[in-house]
N, C-alpha and C positions, 0 to 999 in steps of 0.2 A: 504494500500500500504506500502511495506517495505521501511523504510528510509535508508539513506546511512550508518548511524552508525550500524543499525541492519544488513545490508548486510556485513559490515566488520566483525561482530561477526560470521555470517554464513560462510563467507569465511575462517576465521581462524579455525573454528570448522571442516570444511571439510579438510583444509590443514593439520590439525593435524593427519588425517587418512592417508594422501597420502605420506608423506615424512619420509623415514626410519631413525631411530636414528643410525642404523648400519653404515651409511655413513655421518660423520660429515661435509663433504664438501657440501652436498646437503640436509641437514636436515631442520627442521622447523626453526631453528635459522638463517640459510642462507636465507630462505624465508622472515622472518621478517625483516632482514637487507635490503633485496632488496625492500621490500614494503616501509620501512622508507625512503630509498634513492630515490625511485621513487616518493614518495609523495613530498619530498624536491625539486627534479628537476622539477616535474610537476608544483609546485607552482611558481618556478622561470620562467618557460616557459609560464605560464598562459594557460595550456592545460586541456583537459577533464579528470578529476579524475575518472569518472565512466567507462572510458576505461582503464586508467592506473592501477588503484588499483587491479581490478580482474585479469588483465593480469599479474601483478607482483605476486599475490598470487599463480597463477596456471602455471607459465611459465615453471616449471620443473615437472609437475604433472605426466608425463609418464617417468619413469626412465629407461634410456638405458645406459649400462656401457660404459665407455670411450673407451674400446677396442672392443666393439661390432660393427660388420660391418654395423648395422643399425643406428649408432650414428648420421649420418647426417640427419636422418629422425625424430630424437627425438622431435625437436621443433614443427614440423608439427603434430606429434602424440599428443603432449601435447595440441596444439591449438584445435585439433578436440575434444579431451576428455573434455577440459575445456568448450568449447562452448556447447557441448551436455549437460554437467552437469548444466551450467548456464541456458540454455533454459528450462530444466526440473524443475529447481528451481524457474522459473518465473522471471528471470532477464530481464530487458527491452530489447526488440528485437533490438532496434535501435543502441545499443552499441556492438552487438555481432560480426559484421564483423570487426570492429576496434580492438576488443579484439583478435580475431583470428589472424589478421595480426601482432599485437604487439607481441604475443607469438611466432608465426612462425618465425618472423624476429630477435628475440633476440639472436639466437644462432650464435656463431662465425663459427662453422663448417658447418651450413646449407647454409651460403652464400646468404641469402635472403636480398636484400636492404630494409632498413627501410624507408617507403614512407610517413609516417605520423609523426607528432611531438610526438604523444603518443608512437609510436613504438620506436622512438629514445630515449625517456625518459626511457622506460623499458629496452631497450638494454644497455644504459649507466649504469643504476642502477645495472644490473646483472654483467656487465663487471667490474665495480668498485669494486665489492665484490671479484674479483679475484686479486685485487691489494692491496698494502699496507700490514700492519701487519697481518690482517686476511687472505689476499690473499696468503701470504707466508705459513701460517698454512694449508690452504686448498690445496695448491700445494703439500706439503709433505704428506698430508693425502691421496690424490689420488695416489701419487707415491707408498706409502706403500700398499694401497689396490691392486695395480697392481703388487706388489712384485718387485719393482725396487729399486736399491740402491740410496742413496742420491747423491753420486758422485763417480767418479773414480779419483785416484791420477793423477796429470799431467794436466796442462792447464785447471784448473777448470772453469775459466771465458771464455773459448772458444775463446781465442785470435788467435790461430793458427790452429783451427780445426772447422769442421762443427758441430754444436750442434745436438744432437740426443736424444730427450726426451723419445724415446722408450727404450733407454739403461740406462739413468740416469736421476733422477728427476730434478737435478739442471738445466739441459738444457731446461726445460720447460719455464724458465724465458725468454730465448733467442728465443725459437721456437714460443712461443705464447704470454706470458703475456705482454711483452713490446710492442708487435705488437698490442694487443687489446687496449692498452692505446692510440695508434695513431689513433684508429677508433672512439673514443668518439666524439659525435656529438653536445651535448648541451654545452653552455658556462660554466655553473657551473660544469658539468661533466668533461670537459677538465681541469678546474682549480684544481678540486679535484684529478683527475688522475695524473696530473703533481706532486702534492705533494706526492702522494703515490708511484709513480715511483722513486722519489728521495730517499725516505726511503728505497725502495727495493735495489737500487744500493749501498747505504751505507751498507745495510745488506750483500749483496753479497761480497763486499770487505772484510768485517769482517769475513765472512764465509771462504773465501779463505785463509786469514791470519791464522785463527785458524786451518785450515786443513794443514798448512805448505807450502802454495803456496808462494814462494819467490817473485814472480812478482805481488802480489796483491797490493803492495804499489803504 
């Protein structure tokens, strides 16, 4: 019988095949960070690692571009693919339903409520990777891949206008990232999210000042 450490090696070997280096916002390094954070949150919550860890490894295993009309289906597609692969690999059947739900519910755009602690842990781990210093880097990477400018001159911090992240990358902070911080569900996740958001707000203030925004002070 394969033990937990061997499964982790199997998961990483498969993950290496699945996540493209061409997209640094969703590459194997993103997956490793989510796995590490999920492990930390799961330990704090006292929940089932045999659900949390495979779900974290394969939560993005079907890649659908941010501007693809099927984007809202990406987490369900990933859940289906992951469970089919795990079943074929001989992973214990009793964990597969929980893994499927944790993957399907992790996505912000899918809008699926996380109904188990394991799903909440995976969701928080993934959302935390969109916040803080690395979250900022990932945000601008995605914006560049979508060929969007960083910002337009005038009201960079969206004080007097409705933010539109389809037009400029900076607006993704206001349209999504700060909102995802409000959805974190574990105690440790919320604490870490608050720290990362504070850093991001300081960063935005500096960004606006450096871009010549007089009202950034």
